[in-house]
KETI-793473 format. One record per residue (C-alpha): residue number from 1; x, z, y. Coordinates in Angstrom, 2 decimals. Layout:
% residues N
+-----+---------+---------+---------+
|   n |      px |      pz |      py |
+-----+---------+---------+---------+
| NUM |       X |       Z |       Y |
...
+-----+---------+---------+---------+
END
This chain:
% residues 415
+-----+---------+---------+---------+
|   n |      px |      pz |      py |
+-----+---------+---------+---------+
|   1 |   20.31 |   30.26 |   -2.39 |
|   2 |   20.06 |   33.75 |   -1.00 |
|   3 |   16.28 |   33.65 |   -0.43 |
|   4 |   14.98 |   33.44 |   -3.96 |
|   5 |   11.31 |   32.78 |   -4.60 |
|   6 |   10.44 |   31.56 |   -1.09 |
|   7 |   10.76 |   27.74 |   -0.98 |
|   8 |    9.79 |   27.54 |    2.70 |
|   9 |   12.67 |   29.81 |    3.69 |
|  10 |   14.94 |   28.09 |    1.18 |
|  11 |   14.42 |   24.72 |    2.83 |
|  12 |   15.19 |   26.26 |    6.25 |
|  13 |   18.45 |   27.72 |    4.87 |
|  14 |   19.30 |   24.37 |    3.29 |
|  15 |   18.77 |   22.56 |    6.59 |
|  16 |   20.86 |   25.16 |    8.43 |
|  17 |   23.88 |   23.98 |    6.43 |
|  18 |   23.68 |   20.62 |    8.22 |
|  19 |   21.70 |   21.21 |   11.44 |
|  20 |   21.21 |   23.78 |   14.19 |
|  21 |   17.76 |   25.11 |   13.20 |
|  22 |   15.69 |   27.57 |   15.26 |
|  23 |   12.04 |   28.55 |   15.25 |
|  24 |   10.18 |   27.41 |   18.39 |
|  25 |    6.48 |   28.01 |   17.66 |
|  26 |    4.67 |   30.23 |   15.19 |
|  27 |    6.03 |   30.49 |   11.66 |
|  28 |    6.12 |   26.76 |   10.92 |
|  29 |    7.58 |   24.80 |   13.87 |
|  30 |   11.38 |   24.50 |   14.05 |
|  31 |   13.79 |   22.75 |   16.41 |
|  32 |   16.53 |   20.53 |   14.91 |
|  33 |   19.68 |   20.11 |   17.04 |
|  34 |   17.42 |   19.99 |   20.13 |
|  35 |   16.68 |   16.39 |   19.07 |
|  36 |   13.65 |   16.78 |   16.79 |
|  37 |   11.07 |   19.28 |   15.60 |
|  38 |    9.88 |   20.09 |   12.09 |
|  39 |    6.42 |   21.28 |   11.11 |
|  40 |    6.99 |   22.86 |    7.68 |
|  41 |    4.12 |   23.25 |    5.23 |
|  42 |    4.32 |   24.59 |    1.68 |
|  43 |    2.16 |   24.28 |   -1.43 |
|  44 |    2.69 |   25.69 |   -4.88 |
|  45 |    2.13 |   23.48 |   -7.91 |
|  46 |   -1.61 |   23.57 |   -8.61 |
|  47 |   -1.03 |   22.20 |  -12.10 |
|  48 |    0.11 |   18.83 |  -13.36 |
|  49 |    2.39 |   18.27 |  -10.37 |
|  50 |   -0.40 |   18.40 |   -7.80 |
|  51 |    0.04 |   19.95 |   -4.35 |
|  52 |   -2.43 |   20.71 |   -1.57 |
|  53 |   -1.49 |   21.00 |    2.12 |
|  54 |   -3.30 |   21.88 |    5.31 |
|  55 |   -1.86 |   20.37 |    8.50 |
|  56 |   -3.19 |   22.16 |   11.57 |
|  57 |   -4.67 |   19.69 |   14.05 |
|  58 |   -3.84 |   21.76 |   17.14 |
|  59 |   -0.29 |   22.58 |   16.04 |
|  60 |    0.38 |   18.98 |   15.08 |
|  61 |   -1.01 |   17.37 |   18.24 |
|  62 |    0.62 |   19.90 |   20.58 |
|  63 |    4.08 |   19.10 |   19.19 |
|  64 |    3.70 |   15.41 |   18.27 |
|  65 |    5.45 |   14.30 |   21.47 |
|  66 |    8.65 |   16.16 |   20.54 |
|  67 |   10.00 |   13.72 |   17.90 |
|  68 |    8.05 |   15.70 |   15.32 |
|  69 |    8.41 |   15.40 |   11.54 |
|  70 |    6.02 |   17.00 |    9.07 |
|  71 |    7.95 |   18.48 |    6.17 |
|  72 |    5.84 |   19.07 |    3.05 |
|  73 |    7.49 |   21.37 |    0.49 |
|  74 |    6.05 |   20.56 |   -2.95 |
|  75 |    6.57 |   23.77 |   -4.90 |
|  76 |   10.36 |   23.94 |   -4.47 |
|  77 |   13.00 |   23.21 |   -1.84 |
|  78 |   14.30 |   20.37 |   -4.03 |
|  79 |   11.00 |   18.45 |   -3.78 |
|  80 |   10.20 |   17.66 |   -0.17 |
|  81 |    8.33 |   14.86 |    1.60 |
|  82 |    9.30 |   14.28 |    5.25 |
|  83 |    6.86 |   12.18 |    7.28 |
|  84 |    7.33 |   11.23 |   10.98 |
|  85 |    4.44 |   12.39 |   13.18 |
|  86 |    3.52 |    8.89 |   14.36 |
|  87 |    3.18 |    7.72 |   10.74 |
|  88 |    1.04 |   10.69 |    9.75 |
|  89 |   -1.06 |   10.32 |   12.89 |
|  90 |   -2.03 |    6.79 |   11.85 |
|  91 |   -2.89 |    8.01 |    8.35 |
|  92 |   -5.19 |   10.85 |    9.47 |
|  93 |   -6.97 |    8.77 |   12.13 |
|  94 |  -10.68 |    9.08 |   11.40 |
|  95 |  -10.19 |   11.76 |    8.73 |
|  96 |  -12.52 |   14.75 |    9.11 |
|  97 |  -10.87 |   18.04 |   10.13 |
|  98 |  -11.91 |   21.02 |    8.00 |
|  99 |  -11.36 |   24.52 |    9.46 |
| 100 |   -8.95 |   23.07 |   12.03 |
| 101 |   -6.81 |   21.28 |    9.44 |
| 102 |   -6.36 |   17.89 |    7.83 |
| 103 |   -6.29 |   18.30 |    4.07 |
| 104 |   -3.58 |   16.37 |    2.21 |
| 105 |   -3.02 |   16.07 |   -1.53 |
| 106 |    0.31 |   14.99 |   -3.00 |
| 107 |    0.81 |   14.21 |   -6.68 |
| 108 |    2.88 |   12.07 |   -9.00 |
| 109 |    1.63 |    8.92 |  -10.71 |
| 110 |    4.33 |    7.52 |  -12.95 |
| 111 |    7.47 |    7.04 |  -10.84 |
| 112 |    5.47 |    7.09 |   -7.61 |
| 113 |    4.71 |   10.01 |   -5.30 |
| 114 |    1.25 |    9.59 |   -3.79 |
| 115 |   -0.50 |   11.16 |   -0.80 |
| 116 |   -4.31 |   11.24 |   -0.94 |
| 117 |   -6.65 |   11.60 |    2.03 |
| 118 |  -10.39 |   12.06 |    1.56 |
| 119 |  -12.21 |    8.86 |    2.45 |
| 120 |   -9.02 |    6.82 |    3.02 |
| 121 |   -7.53 |    6.45 |   -0.43 |
| 122 |   -4.03 |    6.95 |   -1.82 |
| 123 |   -0.76 |    6.11 |   -0.11 |
| 124 |    2.67 |    5.70 |   -1.67 |
| 125 |    5.08 |    8.14 |    0.06 |
| 126 |    7.90 |    7.84 |   -2.51 |
| 127 |   10.36 |    6.51 |    0.07 |
| 128 |    9.88 |    9.63 |    2.22 |
| 129 |   10.82 |   11.99 |   -0.63 |
| 130 |   13.79 |   14.14 |    0.51 |
| 131 |   14.36 |   11.75 |    3.41 |
| 132 |   16.20 |   13.85 |    6.01 |
| 133 |   16.79 |   11.43 |    8.86 |
| 134 |   15.49 |   12.85 |   12.13 |
| 135 |   16.54 |    9.93 |   14.33 |
| 136 |   13.79 |    9.14 |   16.87 |
| 137 |   11.51 |    6.46 |   15.44 |
| 138 |   11.85 |    4.21 |   18.48 |
| 139 |   15.47 |    3.59 |   17.44 |
| 140 |   14.76 |    3.00 |   13.75 |
| 141 |   11.35 |    1.27 |   13.68 |
| 142 |   11.34 |   -1.61 |   11.25 |
| 143 |   14.24 |   -0.25 |    9.17 |
| 144 |   12.83 |    3.10 |    8.05 |
| 145 |   10.96 |    3.95 |    4.84 |
| 146 |    7.46 |    2.59 |    4.50 |
| 147 |    4.14 |    4.19 |    3.59 |
| 148 |    1.86 |    1.70 |    1.90 |
| 149 |   -1.62 |    1.79 |    0.46 |
| 150 |   -1.32 |    2.47 |   -3.25 |
| 151 |   -2.66 |   -0.36 |   -5.40 |
| 152 |   -2.98 |    0.78 |   -9.04 |
| 153 |   -1.63 |   -1.72 |  -11.56 |
| 154 |   -4.20 |   -3.65 |  -13.54 |
| 155 |   -4.89 |   -1.91 |  -16.88 |
| 156 |   -3.38 |   -3.56 |  -19.92 |
| 157 |   -5.68 |   -4.28 |  -22.84 |
| 158 |   -2.90 |   -4.46 |  -25.39 |
| 159 |    0.07 |   -2.31 |  -26.18 |
| 160 |    3.28 |   -3.77 |  -24.80 |
| 161 |    6.49 |   -2.99 |  -26.64 |
| 162 |    9.47 |   -1.99 |  -24.47 |
| 163 |   11.87 |   -4.82 |  -23.74 |
| 164 |   14.99 |   -4.78 |  -25.89 |
| 165 |   18.49 |   -4.98 |  -24.46 |
| 166 |   19.31 |   -8.60 |  -23.64 |
| 167 |   15.73 |   -9.75 |  -24.04 |
| 168 |   14.34 |  -12.03 |  -21.33 |
| 169 |   11.83 |  -10.35 |  -18.95 |
| 170 |    8.23 |  -11.09 |  -19.90 |
| 171 |    6.04 |  -10.20 |  -16.93 |
| 172 |    6.33 |  -11.81 |  -13.52 |
| 173 |    7.13 |   -8.40 |  -12.03 |
| 174 |   10.05 |   -7.99 |  -14.45 |
| 175 |   11.26 |  -11.51 |  -13.74 |
| 176 |   11.31 |  -10.96 |   -9.98 |
| 177 |   13.06 |   -7.61 |  -10.23 |
| 178 |   15.64 |   -8.72 |  -12.80 |
| 179 |   16.50 |  -12.21 |  -11.57 |
| 180 |   16.75 |  -11.18 |   -7.89 |
| 181 |   19.83 |   -9.11 |   -8.84 |
| 182 |   21.35 |  -11.71 |  -11.19 |
| 183 |   23.54 |  -13.62 |   -8.74 |
| 184 |   25.31 |  -15.35 |  -11.63 |
| 185 |   22.11 |  -17.24 |  -12.51 |
| 186 |   20.34 |  -18.08 |   -9.23 |
| 187 |   18.16 |  -20.72 |  -10.91 |
| 188 |   16.31 |  -17.97 |  -12.81 |
| 189 |   15.32 |  -16.33 |   -9.54 |
| 190 |   14.13 |  -19.68 |   -8.19 |
| 191 |   11.88 |  -20.20 |  -11.23 |
| 192 |   10.45 |  -16.69 |  -10.88 |
| 193 |    9.65 |  -17.34 |   -7.22 |
| 194 |    7.95 |  -20.66 |   -8.03 |
| 195 |    5.81 |  -18.82 |  -10.59 |
| 196 |    5.00 |  -16.14 |   -8.01 |
| 197 |    3.81 |  -18.57 |   -5.32 |
| 198 |    1.82 |  -20.55 |   -7.87 |
| 199 |    0.03 |  -17.41 |   -9.07 |
| 200 |   -1.03 |  -16.72 |   -5.47 |
| 201 |   -2.73 |  -20.13 |   -5.44 |
| 202 |   -0.13 |  -21.91 |   -3.34 |
| 203 |    1.06 |  -25.34 |   -4.47 |
| 204 |    4.76 |  -24.65 |   -4.90 |
| 205 |    7.30 |  -27.12 |   -6.27 |
| 206 |   10.67 |  -26.08 |   -7.71 |
| 207 |   13.42 |  -28.33 |   -6.33 |
| 208 |   16.83 |  -26.59 |   -6.34 |
| 209 |   20.19 |  -28.27 |   -6.64 |
| 210 |   23.01 |  -28.83 |   -4.12 |
| 211 |   21.85 |  -29.68 |   -0.61 |
| 212 |   18.19 |  -29.04 |   -1.45 |
| 213 |   15.74 |  -26.26 |   -0.75 |
| 214 |   15.04 |  -24.00 |   -3.72 |
| 215 |   11.25 |  -24.19 |   -3.50 |
| 216 |    8.85 |  -26.19 |   -1.36 |
| 217 |    5.41 |  -24.71 |   -0.77 |
| 218 |    3.36 |  -27.86 |   -0.14 |
| 219 |   -0.15 |  -26.52 |    0.53 |
| 220 |   -1.92 |  -25.11 |    2.40 |
| 221 |    1.19 |  -24.99 |    4.62 |
| 222 |    4.60 |  -26.59 |    4.07 |
| 223 |    7.25 |  -23.86 |    3.79 |
| 224 |   10.82 |  -24.18 |    2.51 |
| 225 |   11.79 |  -21.13 |    0.45 |
| 226 |   15.35 |  -20.01 |   -0.23 |
| 227 |   15.89 |  -17.36 |   -2.92 |
| 228 |   19.00 |  -15.22 |   -2.48 |
| 229 |   19.83 |  -13.22 |   -5.62 |
| 230 |   22.49 |  -10.54 |   -5.14 |
| 231 |   23.94 |   -7.51 |   -6.90 |
| 232 |   24.24 |   -5.75 |   -3.53 |
| 233 |   21.50 |   -3.47 |   -2.14 |
| 234 |   20.86 |   -5.90 |    0.72 |
| 235 |   21.82 |   -9.30 |    2.07 |
| 236 |   24.11 |   -9.52 |    5.11 |
| 237 |   24.44 |  -13.27 |    5.74 |
| 238 |   22.28 |  -16.40 |    5.61 |
| 239 |   23.25 |  -19.95 |    6.58 |
| 240 |   20.27 |  -20.60 |    8.85 |
| 241 |   21.64 |  -24.00 |    9.90 |
| 242 |   21.46 |  -25.28 |    6.32 |
| 243 |   17.94 |  -23.91 |    5.81 |
| 244 |   16.84 |  -25.53 |    9.09 |
| 245 |   18.10 |  -28.84 |    7.70 |
| 246 |   15.97 |  -28.28 |    4.59 |
| 247 |   12.98 |  -27.56 |    6.81 |
| 248 |   13.51 |  -30.81 |    8.74 |
| 249 |   14.13 |  -32.90 |    5.59 |
| 250 |   10.90 |  -31.65 |    3.98 |
| 251 |    8.78 |  -31.88 |    7.14 |
| 252 |    8.02 |  -28.15 |    6.76 |
| 253 |    6.39 |  -25.84 |    9.27 |
| 254 |    8.27 |  -22.67 |    8.34 |
| 255 |   11.23 |  -21.34 |    6.38 |
| 256 |   11.33 |  -18.22 |    4.22 |
| 257 |   14.25 |  -16.33 |    2.65 |
| 258 |   13.62 |  -13.96 |   -0.28 |
| 259 |   16.04 |  -11.29 |   -1.49 |
| 260 |   16.26 |   -7.64 |   -2.56 |
| 261 |   16.86 |   -6.43 |    1.01 |
| 262 |   18.28 |   -7.41 |    4.40 |
| 263 |   20.79 |   -5.85 |    6.79 |
| 264 |   19.35 |   -4.99 |   10.25 |
| 265 |   21.61 |   -7.53 |   11.97 |
| 266 |   20.29 |  -10.26 |    9.68 |
| 267 |   16.71 |   -9.30 |   10.53 |
| 268 |   17.50 |   -9.72 |   14.23 |
| 269 |   19.13 |  -13.10 |   13.56 |
| 270 |   16.06 |  -14.25 |   11.62 |
| 271 |   13.83 |  -13.49 |   14.61 |
| 272 |   16.09 |  -15.61 |   16.82 |
| 273 |   16.18 |  -18.45 |   14.27 |
| 274 |   12.38 |  -18.22 |   13.71 |
| 275 |   12.88 |  -17.68 |    9.98 |
| 276 |   10.92 |  -15.37 |    7.73 |
| 277 |   12.51 |  -12.72 |    5.50 |
| 278 |   10.72 |  -10.95 |    2.66 |
| 279 |   11.97 |   -8.48 |    0.05 |
| 280 |   11.13 |   -8.62 |   -3.65 |
| 281 |    9.56 |   -5.15 |   -3.30 |
| 282 |    7.11 |   -6.52 |   -0.73 |
| 283 |    6.32 |   -9.46 |   -3.05 |
| 284 |    5.52 |   -6.97 |   -5.83 |
| 285 |    3.16 |   -5.07 |   -3.53 |
| 286 |    1.48 |   -8.34 |   -2.58 |
| 287 |    1.19 |   -9.33 |   -6.25 |
| 288 |   -0.55 |   -6.02 |   -6.99 |
| 289 |   -3.05 |   -6.61 |   -4.18 |
| 290 |   -3.67 |  -10.18 |   -5.35 |
| 291 |   -4.31 |   -9.16 |   -8.94 |
| 292 |   -6.75 |   -6.48 |   -7.80 |
| 293 |   -8.54 |   -8.85 |   -5.41 |
| 294 |   -7.42 |  -12.49 |   -5.03 |
| 295 |   -7.20 |  -13.58 |   -1.39 |
| 296 |   -7.32 |  -17.01 |    0.19 |
| 297 |   -4.09 |  -19.07 |   -0.08 |
| 298 |   -4.51 |  -19.64 |    3.67 |
| 299 |   -3.97 |  -15.91 |    4.24 |
| 300 |   -0.80 |  -15.97 |    2.15 |
| 301 |    0.51 |  -19.10 |    3.86 |
| 302 |   -0.05 |  -17.50 |    7.26 |
| 303 |    1.83 |  -14.39 |    6.10 |
| 304 |    4.82 |  -16.37 |    4.79 |
| 305 |    4.93 |  -18.44 |    7.96 |
| 306 |    5.87 |  -15.43 |   10.14 |
| 307 |    9.30 |  -14.97 |   11.71 |
| 308 |   11.49 |  -11.93 |   11.07 |
| 309 |   11.08 |   -9.35 |    8.33 |
| 310 |    7.73 |   -9.54 |    6.54 |
| 311 |    7.18 |   -5.92 |    5.49 |
| 312 |    4.36 |   -3.96 |    3.91 |
| 313 |    3.01 |   -3.38 |    7.43 |
| 314 |    2.09 |   -7.07 |    7.53 |
| 315 |   -0.01 |   -6.61 |    4.38 |
| 316 |   -2.36 |   -4.22 |    6.19 |
| 317 |   -5.10 |   -6.84 |    6.63 |
| 318 |   -5.05 |   -7.73 |    2.93 |
| 319 |   -4.97 |   -4.06 |    1.92 |
| 320 |   -7.88 |   -3.35 |    4.26 |
| 321 |   -9.88 |   -6.15 |    2.62 |
| 322 |   -9.12 |   -4.72 |   -0.81 |
| 323 |  -10.08 |   -1.21 |    0.31 |
| 324 |  -13.31 |   -2.53 |    1.88 |
| 325 |  -14.18 |   -4.18 |   -1.44 |
| 326 |  -13.52 |   -0.96 |   -3.32 |
| 327 |  -15.60 |    0.98 |   -0.80 |
| 328 |  -18.48 |   -1.49 |   -1.15 |
| 329 |  -18.46 |   -1.15 |   -4.94 |
| 330 |  -18.39 |    2.64 |   -4.60 |
| 331 |  -21.25 |    2.54 |   -2.06 |
| 332 |  -23.31 |    0.21 |   -4.29 |
| 333 |  -22.81 |    2.52 |   -7.25 |
| 334 |  -23.92 |    5.55 |   -5.24 |
| 335 |  -26.99 |    3.71 |   -3.96 |
| 336 |  -27.96 |    2.81 |   -7.53 |
| 337 |  -27.56 |    6.44 |   -8.63 |
| 338 |  -30.03 |    7.55 |   -5.95 |
| 339 |  -32.74 |    4.99 |   -6.76 |
| 340 |  -35.44 |    4.81 |   -9.42 |
| 341 |  -38.12 |    2.36 |  -10.52 |
| 342 |  -40.47 |    3.44 |   -7.71 |
| 343 |  -40.43 |    1.16 |   -4.61 |
| 344 |  -38.77 |    3.05 |   -1.75 |
| 345 |  -37.78 |    2.30 |    1.84 |
| 346 |  -34.18 |    2.33 |    3.06 |
| 347 |  -34.90 |    5.62 |    4.86 |
| 348 |  -36.08 |    7.21 |    1.60 |
| 349 |  -33.01 |    5.99 |   -0.27 |
| 350 |  -30.77 |    7.21 |    2.54 |
| 351 |  -32.40 |   10.65 |    2.38 |
| 352 |  -31.59 |   10.80 |   -1.32 |
| 353 |  -27.96 |    9.74 |   -0.81 |
| 354 |  -27.58 |   12.29 |    2.02 |
| 355 |  -28.67 |   15.09 |   -0.31 |
| 356 |  -26.29 |   13.81 |   -2.97 |
| 357 |  -23.43 |   13.68 |   -0.43 |
| 358 |  -24.10 |   17.28 |    0.58 |
| 359 |  -24.12 |   18.42 |   -3.05 |
| 360 |  -21.01 |   16.53 |   -4.14 |
| 361 |  -19.00 |   16.70 |   -0.90 |
| 362 |  -18.73 |   12.90 |   -0.76 |
| 363 |  -18.92 |   10.89 |    2.44 |
| 364 |  -22.35 |   10.03 |    3.83 |
| 365 |  -23.56 |    6.44 |    3.85 |
| 366 |  -25.18 |    4.98 |    6.93 |
| 367 |  -28.49 |    3.12 |    6.77 |
| 368 |  -26.58 |   -0.09 |    7.54 |
| 369 |  -24.19 |    0.44 |    4.60 |
| 370 |  -27.11 |    1.10 |    2.26 |
| 371 |  -29.01 |   -1.95 |    3.52 |
| 372 |  -25.97 |   -4.20 |    3.05 |
| 373 |  -25.45 |   -2.96 |   -0.52 |
| 374 |  -29.12 |   -3.44 |   -1.37 |
| 375 |  -29.20 |   -6.94 |    0.12 |
| 376 |  -26.38 |   -8.09 |   -2.18 |
| 377 |  -27.77 |   -6.38 |   -5.28 |
| 378 |  -31.22 |   -7.88 |   -4.69 |
| 379 |  -29.89 |  -11.48 |   -4.76 |
| 380 |  -28.72 |  -13.72 |   -7.56 |
| 381 |  -26.63 |  -13.55 |   -9.58 |
| 382 |  -26.62 |   -9.74 |   -9.54 |
| 383 |  -30.37 |   -9.22 |   -9.07 |
| 384 |  -30.15 |   -5.56 |  -10.12 |
| 385 |  -32.79 |   -4.29 |   -7.65 |
| 386 |  -36.19 |   -5.64 |   -6.61 |
| 387 |  -37.27 |   -6.11 |   -2.99 |
| 388 |  -40.97 |   -6.35 |   -2.11 |
| 389 |  -42.82 |   -5.51 |    1.09 |
| 390 |  -39.77 |   -3.88 |    2.68 |
| 391 |  -39.10 |   -1.58 |   -0.28 |
| 392 |  -36.45 |   -1.53 |   -2.98 |
| 393 |  -36.65 |   -0.41 |   -6.61 |
| 394 |  -34.41 |   -0.60 |   -9.68 |
| 395 |  -34.69 |   -3.42 |  -12.20 |
| 396 |  -32.16 |   -1.77 |  -14.52 |
| 397 |  -30.95 |    1.76 |  -15.14 |
| 398 |  -27.84 |    2.40 |  -12.95 |
| 399 |  -25.43 |    2.18 |  -15.91 |
| 400 |  -27.03 |   -1.08 |  -17.06 |
| 401 |  -26.76 |   -2.44 |  -13.51 |
| 402 |  -23.04 |   -1.70 |  -13.45 |
| 403 |  -22.62 |   -3.40 |  -16.83 |
| 404 |  -24.39 |   -6.45 |  -15.41 |
| 405 |  -21.92 |   -6.52 |  -12.52 |
| 406 |  -19.01 |   -6.43 |  -14.99 |
| 407 |  -20.52 |   -9.13 |  -17.18 |
| 408 |  -21.04 |  -11.50 |  -14.25 |
| 409 |  -17.46 |  -10.99 |  -13.07 |
| 410 |  -16.22 |  -11.57 |  -16.62 |
| 411 |  -18.04 |  -14.91 |  -16.70 |
| 412 |  -15.87 |  -16.07 |  -13.82 |
| 413 |  -12.82 |  -15.92 |  -16.14 |
| 414 |  -14.41 |  -18.07 |  -18.84 |
| 415 |  -13.73 |  -21.84 |  -18.85 |
+-----+---------+---------+---------+
END
């Protein structure tokens, strides 16, 4: 490129090869073919593939009604994240503005590209990497890339050797990913799906065979499940009439089709036929949430009983429950750190946590949050704090209290 050493200008020149680009406001807002606007922000690599951006609140809100996209240049014009304004607006809702800007961090974690917001966690933005589609969202909603809450995989206690060529997949994740693309052996995909539903706590029976449903989820809700393995990127046709017959024959309440992806026309047909569609990628996200925090099978059954495409957006309630659990554990740990063996009131403990928040830059805890954490920790089986005459005190050192939490949770896995 002709503008060496200036990635922000480089990306503008790159876009000018494909679009009519002109500056419309300040040094960062650009018009694209009079159809969209770009808000371009740049960050150099701060080390280890980490980037820090400031998105101006006033600039963003003043242009958000113009089909705005926020374009984050991560060190070089070849590494760009493009996020529609309505998506980013949902993400920053409730996030504190510092010096007129929302602060965003982007970094890599394995194959994933993550966006971190203070107080809201990490979000997977991999699908928006170098995604230059400026079609208005109202025409693409439901079929565009997804931002999802990042759920870290459970740590492995033992070293796992890489799978050799031709070796059968070992983990459920590998089975789902591999068998869903093996259209020559559809029965393998069916078995992987039966294992998946069973791990979620649903009673799922493998049936298969000509004229039969692949899997019948029997409780807590009867759902016929049809697995469609394919070598193609997405599925374009489903025989809904046949699946409806399976639903009737098994006295089921809902029908669900699972595959690697679905064409938009098929998604529309599924809504008309009152059938559910779910991708393997969404199942993997759900499996990650479940392994971090098991949910009620009733919640899963309700999810799989929906019509149309079941996407990561439908997992928001489960992700929120997981995040609330993580937040509670974090709050409880901070409360413990600001207590001692002297009996103290909630107001005294709050005063201590407020000082700690100011010193560390962490979010402040309300009196209600502190009271809720103390109430749980003061009861069996945790019993890590004492409560007498309206005052709380430690029964263990904070580190010992955390170890007690871990030990009690470990007991739940023992027969």
